[in-house]
C-alpha positions in Angstrom: -0.1 0.0 0.1 1.4 3.4 -1.0 2.2 6.0 1.5 -0.2 8.4 -0.2 -3.0 5.9 0.1 -2.4 5.5 3.8 -2.4 9.2 4.2 -5.9 9.0 2.3 -7.2 6.7 5.1 -6.0 8.7 7.9 -7.3 12.1 6.5 -10.8 10.4 5.7 -11.0 8.9 9.2 -10.0 12.4 10.7 -12.8 14.1 9.0 -15.3 11.5 9.8 -14.4 11.6 13.6 -14.2 15.4 13.9 -17.3 15.9 11.5 -15.4 18.9 10.0 -12.6 19.7 7.4 -11.6 22.6 9.7 -11.2 20.6 12.9 -9.8 17.7 11.0 -7.0 19.9 9.4 -6.0 21.4 12.8 -5.8 17.8 14.1 -3.6 16.6 11.3 -1.7 19.9 11.2 -2.3 20.5 7.4 -4.1 23.3 5.7 -7.9 22.7 4.9 -7.5 23.1 1.1 -4.8 20.5 1.2 -7.0 18.2 3.3 -10.1 18.8 1.0 -8.0 18.1 -2.1 -6.6 14.9 -0.9 -10.2 13.6 0.1 -11.6 14.5 -3.4 -8.7 12.6 -4.9 -9.4 9.6 -2.9 -13.2 9.8 -4.0 -12.1 10.2 -7.8 -9.9 7.2 -7.3 -12.9 5.1 -5.9 -15.4 6.7 -8.1 -17.9 7.3 -5.3 -18.6 10.1 -2.7 -17.4 9.2 0.7 -18.5 12.3 2.6 -21.9 14.3 2.5 -20.9 17.9 2.7 -24.4 19.3 2.4 -25.3 19.7 6.1 -23.6 21.6 9.0 -21.6 18.6 9.9 -19.6 16.6 7.4 -20.9 13.0 7.5 -19.9 9.6 5.9 -22.1 8.4 3.1 -23.2 4.9 3.0 -20.2 4.1 0.8 -17.9 6.1 3.1 -19.1 4.2 6.1 -18.2 0.9 4.5 -14.7 2.2 3.3 -14.0 3.9 6.7 -14.6 0.5 8.4 -12.0 -1.2 6.2 -9.6 1.7 6.7 -9.7 1.5 10.5 -8.9 -2.2 10.2 -6.3 -1.9 7.7 -4.6 0.9 9.9 -5.1 -1.4 13.0 -3.6 -4.3 11.3 -0.6 -2.1 10.0 0.3 -0.9 13.5 0.2 -4.5 14.7 2.5 -5.4 12.0 4.9 -2.7 12.9 4.9 -3.9 16.7 5.5 -7.4 15.5 8.5 -6.3 13.5 10.1 -4.3 16.4 9.1 -7.0 19.0 12.2 -8.1 21.0 12.0 -11.7 21.9 14.6 -11.5 24.6 12.5 -8.8 26.4 15.5 -6.5 26.6 13.0 -3.7 25.7 9.3 -3.5 24.7 6.0 -1.9 25.8 2.7 -3.1 27.2 -0.7 -1.3 27.1 -2.7 -2.4 29.9 -6.2 -1.4 30.8 -7.9 -2.2 34.2 -11.2 -1.5 36.0 -10.8 0.7 39.2 -10.9 -1.9 41.7 -7.8 -3.5 40.6 -5.8 -0.5 41.0 -6.3 -0.7 44.7 -4.7 -4.1 45.1 -3.4 -5.9 42.0 -1.7 -3.1 39.8 1.0 -2.2 42.2 2.3 -5.8 42.7 1.9 -6.7 39.0 3.9 -3.5 38.1 6.7 -4.3 40.6 6.9 -8.0 39.4 7.2 -6.8 35.8 9.8 -4.2 36.5 11.8 -6.8 38.6 11.7 -9.4 35.8 11.9 -7.4 32.9 13.2 -3.8 33.6 13.3 -3.0 30.0 9.6 -3.2 29.5 7.6 0.0 29.6 4.1 0.0 30.9 1.2 2.3 29.9 -1.6 1.9 32.3 -5.2 3.0 31.7 -7.9 2.9 34.4 -11.4 2.9 33.0 -14.8 1.1 33.0 -14.9 -2.6 31.5 -16.9 -1.6 28.5 -14.1 1.0 27.5 -11.3 -1.4 28.2 -13.1 -4.0 25.8 -13.6 -1.3 23.1 -10.1 -0.2 23.4 -8.9 -3.7 22.9 -10.9 -4.3 19.9 -9.6 -0.8 18.3 -6.1 -2.1 19.1 -5.5 0.8 21.7 -4.8 -1.7 24.4 -2.9 -5.1 24.4 -4.5 -6.8 27.6 -7.1 -5.8 30.2 -8.0 -7.0 33.6 -11.7 -7.0 34.4 -14.5 -9.4 35.2 -15.6 -12.5 33.2 -19.2 -12.6 31.9 -20.7 -11.2 28.6 -18.2 -9.7 26.5 -18.1 -7.7 23.2 -17.7 -10.0 20.2 -14.0 -10.4 19.5 -12.9 -10.2 23.2 -11.6 -13.3 24.7 -11.3 -13.8 28.6 -9.0 -16.0 30.4 -10.1 -16.6 34.2 -7.5 -15.6 36.8 -9.1 -16.0 40.1 -12.4 -15.8 42.1 -12.8 -12.3 43.9 -14.7 -12.5 47.2 -16.3 -9.2 48.9 -16.9 -8.9 52.5 -17.9 -6.2 55.2 -14.6 -4.4 55.8 -14.0 -2.6 59.3 -11.0 -1.2 61.1 -9.0 -4.0 63.1 -10.4 -2.9 66.5 -14.0 -3.0 65.5 -13.5 -6.4 63.7 -12.7 -8.0 67.1 -16.1 -6.8 68.4 -17.9 -8.4 65.3 -17.6 -12.2 65.4 -18.4 -13.3 61.9 -20.1 -14.3 59.7 -22.4 -11.2 60.4 -26.0 -11.7 59.2 -26.8 -9.5 56.5 -29.9 -8.2 58.3 -27.7 -6.9 61.1 -26.3 -4.3 58.7 -29.4 -2.1 59.4 -27.6 -0.9 62.5 -24.4 -0.1 60.5 -23.2 3.0 59.0 -21.5 2.3 55.8 -19.1 4.3 53.4 -19.5 2.8 49.9 -18.2 3.4 46.4 -20.2 5.6 44.4 -22.8 4.4 41.8 -20.3 4.7 38.7 -18.3 1.6 39.9 -19.6 -1.9 38.8 -18.6 -3.0 42.3 -21.4 -0.8 43.9 -23.9 -2.2 41.5 -23.0 -5.7 42.7 -23.3 -4.6 46.4 -26.6 -2.9 45.8 -28.0 -5.8 44.1 -26.9 -8.1 47.1 -28.6 -5.6 49.6 -31.7 -5.5 47.5 -32.1 -9.3 47.2 -31.9 -9.8 50.8 -34.1 -6.7 51.8 -31.2 -5.2 53.7 -31.0 -1.4 53.9 -28.0 -0.1 55.8 -27.4 3.5 56.3 -25.0 4.9 53.7 -23.2 7.8 55.3 -20.4 8.3 52.9 -20.0 7.7 49.2 -16.6 8.1 47.4 -15.4 7.3 43.9 -11.9 6.3 45.3 -11.1 3.1 47.0 -8.2 4.8 48.7 -10.5 7.3 50.4 -12.8 4.4 51.5 -9.8 2.6 53.2 -8.6 5.9 54.9 -12.2 6.5 56.3 -12.6 3.1 57.5 -9.3 3.1 59.3 -10.1 6.4 61.1 -13.7 6.1 61.8 -16.3 3.7 63.1 -17.8 3.3 59.5 -17.6 0.0 57.8 -17.4 -0.5 54.0 -17.8 -3.4 51.5 -14.8 -4.2 49.4 -12.9 -7.3 47.9 -11.0 -9.2 50.5 -7.9 -8.8 48.6 -7.6 -5.2 49.4 -7.1 -5.9 53.1 -4.0 -8.1 52.3 -2.0 -5.0 52.1 -3.7 -3.1 54.7 -3.0 -4.5 58.1 -5.5 -2.0 59.9 -8.3 -3.2 57.8 -10.1 -6.6 58.6 -12.7 -8.4 56.4 -15.8 -9.7 58.2 -17.8 -12.3 56.1 -21.5 -11.8 55.7 -24.1 -14.3 55.9 -25.1 -15.0 53.2 -22.0 -14.2 51.5 -21.9 -11.7 48.6 -21.9 -13.4 45.2 -18.3 -14.0 43.9 -16.9 -12.8 40.7 -14.5 -14.2 38.3 -11.4 -11.8 37.6 -10.1 -12.3 34.0 -7.3 -11.4 31.8 -9.0 -9.8 28.5 -7.5 -9.6 24.9 -8.6 -9.3 21.4 -9.3 -12.5 19.7 -6.5 -13.6 17.2 -4.5 -10.3 18.1 -0.8 -10.4 17.7 0.7 -11.0 21.0 4.0 -9.3 21.7 6.8 -10.9 23.8 5.9 -8.3 26.4 2.3 -9.3 26.4 3.1 -13.0 26.7 5.6 -12.2 29.5 3.1 -10.1 31.4 0.4 -12.9 31.0 2.8 -15.4 32.6 3.8 -13.3 35.6 0.2 -12.5 36.2 -0.7 -16.0 36.6 2.3 -16.6 38.7 1.6 -13.6 41.0 -2.2 -14.9 41.4 -0.8 -18.2 42.6 1.8 -16.7 44.9 -0.6 -14.5 46.7 -3.0 -17.2 47.2 -6.0 -15.9 45.6 -9.0 -18.4 45.2 -8.9 -20.3 41.8 -11.6 -19.7 39.5 -14.4 -22.3 39.3 
């Protein structure tokens, strides 16, 4: 594929994403007349209009939509090919793009990064913390190499490999835990004041569904969009929270108190795009993730 044709693809996609020749030209750092001329040249070559310029916003035509889909795929595959060519099998250098959902930043990302640096100091890491649907979309777009999230229904083209089973419990400061012999009946939570994750966390939805199912109505005194904030609050107050048990492994001042019945478990999984090229860095990180899960004694997946 000629360089000019690759430029055509990038120009077309920029206009389609921005909905404007002006904004696309600014993003591409070229003049608007040059951009317009290049797109018209592409349309003449194909013999069909790719863009509808009649409205206030520039839109792809039906033919343009089909062509843009193939263009994205071609550029994505080309980027994968370039990474494969530059992949260093001895792991003296390399780069990994990892996406995780917020819960894992609290207890898994630190140990994984430390292990990666200890074993392969030449490998760089780009970490993205976001929602699971965005992790999966980024995997499909080839913006991420791997994701850590939960097993379940996934977008077509995303493959999940189970890592371990995550359990959640009531979490309190260590002194309070000694006065709360577990397991604690869920109905007893009506007398508890809780600090919980905010509603934009998938974990909060999991907790709310559990409370609703068992008709429990604890007093939610604090909501926070940071797990670190919750752990600080619970250590310094009489409030309790509900978090994955694994978070307490690195917090000696926090203690999990099992609930009766227990919260439903979740399977943590390593996600990747089906049939995607896996670099040496990706394969190495996959191996060390499985090793770390076993070393830390997390419950194996069912």
